[in-house]
Structure formats: C-alpha cells, structure tokens
C-alpha positions in Angstrom: -7.9 -8.1 -18.5 -7.2 -11.8 -19.3 -8.1 -14.6 -16.9 -5.7 -17.5 -16.4 -5.9 -20.5 -14.2 -3.6 -20.9 -11.2 -1.9 -24.0 -12.6 -1.3 -22.4 -16.0 0.0 -19.3 -14.3 2.4 -21.4 -12.3 3.5 -23.4 -15.3 4.1 -20.3 -17.5 5.1 -17.7 -15.0 8.3 -16.5 -16.8 6.3 -15.8 -20.0 3.5 -14.1 -18.0 6.0 -11.9 -16.2 7.4 -10.8 -19.6 3.9 -9.9 -20.8 3.1 -8.1 -17.5 6.3 -6.1 -17.9 5.0 -4.9 -21.2 1.8 -3.7 -19.6 -0.6 -6.6 -19.7 -2.7 -7.5 -16.7 -4.1 -10.9 -15.7 -6.7 -12.2 -13.2 -5.5 -15.6 -11.8 -8.4 -17.9 -11.0 -8.7 -21.1 -9.0 -11.6 -23.4 -10.0 -13.0 -20.5 -12.1 -13.0 -18.0 -9.2 -10.8 -14.9 -9.3 -8.1 -15.1 -6.5 -5.4 -12.6 -7.6 -4.4 -10.0 -10.1 -1.0 -10.0 -11.8 -0.3 -6.4 -12.8 2.7 -4.2 -13.6 4.3 -2.5 -10.7 3.6 1.2 -10.6 6.6 3.4 -10.1 7.0 5.5 -7.0 6.2 9.1 -7.3 9.3 10.6 -5.6 8.1 14.2 -5.9 4.8 13.3 -4.2 6.7 11.5 -1.4 9.0 14.5 -0.9 6.0 16.9 -0.8 4.2 14.7 1.7 7.2 14.6 4.0 7.6 18.4 3.8 3.9 18.9 4.6 4.2 16.6 7.6 7.2 18.5 8.9 5.4 21.8 8.4 2.4 20.5 10.3 4.5 19.1 13.1 6.3 22.5 13.5 3.0 24.3 13.6 1.7 22.0 16.3 4.9 22.5 18.3 4.6 26.3 18.0 1.0 26.0 19.3 2.1 23.9 22.2 0.3 20.7 21.1 2.0 17.5 22.0 1.3 14.0 20.6 0.7 12.7 24.0 -2.2 15.2 24.3 -4.0 13.1 21.6 -3.9 9.9 23.7 -6.8 8.6 25.8 -6.0 7.6 29.4 -4.0 4.3 29.4 -3.5 4.5 25.6 0.0 4.2 24.2 1.6 5.7 21.1 1.5 2.2 19.6 -2.2 2.0 20.2 -2.7 5.4 18.4 -0.6 4.3 15.5 -2.5 1.1 15.0 -6.0 2.6 15.6 -8.4 1.2 13.0 -6.2 -1.7 11.9 -7.6 -5.1 11.9 -6.2 -7.6 14.4 
C-alpha cells in the first residue's frame, strides 16, 4: 500500500480516484503520520443481506411463539432506545 501526503492527495485526487477504482490502495499521511486509507469500495453482498434478514425474521417468530417480548429484555427505567444504543460511545 502506497503512502501519499495529504497535500499531494488533495492536489491529485482525480488521478488517485482513478487508480483506486482499478484496485490500488493508499495511506494518506499528515506530517509523515498515517491519518486515513483510500481504498476501493467493496460491493454489497445482497445474498448475505437477504439471509440475515430472513434469519432475523425467523428468530423473531420463534421468540413470539415462545411468548418472549422485547420489553422483557429491558431493565427497569430502560427504553428501547437505550437498548439499541447499548455499548455505543457517547
């Protein structure tokens, strides 16, 4: 992976993007220190997304059949929003 300074990356961005589109990867540095990576975008795996959604629906149905409700997973005074954001940095 090639290193390139931030100023040079800014100056030659169109050319860099063409090279990245062809598969090259770059580490962008500022004052010699790595600050970012310029990499090709990976495509979405549509089949994996569909499989994951199907699995989630299957699990939700199994919980419903067992009588398990989402609110049963909450602590006293905890909201669904709190549960969804558990473990996120603030």
